[in-house]
Every structure is written in C-alpha cells, then in structure tokens.
N, C-alpha and C positions, 0 to 999 in steps of 0.2 A: 532583469527578469523579463522573459518573453512569454506572456500568457496567451494561450489559445483563446479564441473567441467562443469556443464550445463550452457551454456551462456544464457543471457537474454538481451533484449534491451528495453529501455524506449525511446519512440519517442514522441515529443510534436508537436502540430498542427502547430507551427511556424517554424518547421524544426530542432529544437535543438534535438540532439540524445545523449543518454548516454548508454554506453555498460557496462554490469556488469554480475552478476551471479544469477541464480535462487535460490530462497528458497521458502518454502511453496509449494503450488500446481503448477504443470506445466500447461501451457496453454497460454491463452491470456486474458487480462483484458483491458477494455477501460472505460474512465470516465474523469471527470474534475480533474486535478492535483492541489493539494493544499499542504500547509506545516503546520506542527504543531511544536511549539518550546518547548514543554514540555520536562523536563529532566527525568521525570518518568511518569507512567500512560499509557504506550502503550497499555496495555490490555483494559483499559477504552476507549481509542481511537478506538480500533478495534471493540468494541461492542456499540459504540455511534451511535444511529440512525441518528444523524445530518450529518454523513458522507456518507449517502446513495448517490450513484451515483458518488462518488469521490474516487480518489486514493490519499492516504496520504503519504507525505514524512516527515519523522521525522528528525529534525535537530540535535538532540543529536546523538553522534557518535556511541554508542553501544546500541542496543535494544535487549532485551531478557535476560539480565543478572540476573533477579530475576525470570525468568520462567513465567509460566501461572498457576494461582490458581483459584479455584472456587469463592473465596471471592471477587475477583476484577472484576467480570463480571457485566457490566452495563445493559445488556438486554439479551434476549433469543437467540441472534445470532450475527454473525459478519455482519456489514452493509456496510462497505467500499468495493470498487470494486478491489482495489489492494493496496499493501503496499510497500513502498520505504524506504530503510535504507542504511546507510553507512556500518554497520557491524551488523550481527545478531549473538547472542551468543548461542552456542549449549550446553553449560555447565552451567546452571543456579545455583546460589549459595544460593537461599532462601529455607529454610526447608519446606515452604508451597507449593513449586512448584510441580505441578502434571505432567507437560510436558514442552517441549521446545516450543519456539515461532514457529519454523519450523514445528513441528508436529501439533501444533494448527492450523496453516494456512492450512496445507495439509488436515487435518480432516474437515475443514470448506470450502475447495475448493477456497481459496483466493491465487491468484498469487502474488508473491513478487519478488523484485529485490534488490540485495545488491552489495556492492563493487563499488558504484558510488559516485561521489562527491556531497553529498546532500546539502552542503553549497553553492556550485555553482548553483545547481538547485534552491535552496531557493532564492538566490539573483536574478536569472533569473525570477522567478515567482513574486518576490516582485517588480522588475522593470517593468515587462510586464503584470502582472496580471495572475490570475488563467486561465488555458486553458486546452483543451482536450489533452489527451495523451493515449498511448497504451503501456502496458508492454507485451512482448511476449517471450516465450521460444520456440515457434514453427516457427514463421515467423521471420527470422533474417535479412530480407531485410529492411534497414532503410527507403528507399524511399516508400516502400509499407506501412510501419507502419505510416509514416507521413501522407500519403494519407488517411489511415483509421481514424486517429485522426482528420484530417481536415473535413472529411465528416460526422463524428459522430455528432448528434444533440447537441446543447448547452443546459445547464441546465436552463438557464433563462426561467422563466415562468412555469417550471414543478411543479406539485402538488405532492410532494413526501410524504407529511404527511399521505395521505391515504395508502401509501405503508409501512410505518414504525409504524403506530399507533397500539395499541392493539385492538383486536376484541371486547373485553368487558372490562368494568371498573374493 
C-alpha cells in the first residue's frame, strides 16, 4: 500500500471519527455513509446511480488492484459523494486497466479516504444504521466535521431519481 502523506478525516454525525489518508480528489465530501460488501466491482459501485448522495465504504481490504477500465463503467459518471477504503492499490495488475483508482477519483473530483479500519466502520454502521458523515482533507478539526455531519440534511424523502435519470430514453 502506498499511502499519501496528506491526512484525511472521516467524521460521522454520531461523533465517531476515523483518521486516515487522502486519495482521489482533495477537498470535502458530505453525505450518508453506507457500506458495500463486494469483493470486486468497485468501478461498478463508483458509477452506480443508486449511490447518489452517499459515501460508500468498501469492506474488502484492497480496492483498485485491477485498475479502472472502460468496459466496467455502469453509467456516464461517478455518482457517489465520497469513497472509503482500507487500502487503495496504485499498481493495478489487469492488462485492461487504463488508470488507477486514485487518478480516476481525481479526474472525477471524488474525495476518498484510505488507511482506516473499514471493518470497524462497517460494524458501527451495521449496529447504528447509515448516517451522515464528512470526509475532509481541508478541515482536520474533528469537532467541526462532526457538527457539519449533524447539520447536513438527511436523505429520507429526497427524490434523487430526477437527478440520476437520463434526459432521454
């Protein structure tokens, strides 16, 4: 694993905080934190419109090991708000790979965090339910991030279909 030196924090609305390292775009992302237990298919998760408004934590330990290829894109863009992994791979081994997961997230302006215990996060979410969270590489004050997560509107009742659907059949 090659971790960046740039710190990142994931703060949940209930006060749970995870410190890790940035990958993908730098900045701040906010949304509902959920988990995905797939052992493969991270590129499909990134481009799945059903994750609009959410930040996805992958439970599999290494993400990016087969890179990013055009054949595995589910839609015309990345829909999730942020990406959370234990370890991102900077050296994909698939001959179809056109780029790394890091460069793909940067190109699509998606903030990611790596180097955290995603299994502990998953257990916390499983026990307490999906909740708002913030990933930041800019604001590294945990209390400030928790406050942002608490005050961000809940997804309940949002009509996201109109935001993710195609304009024409």
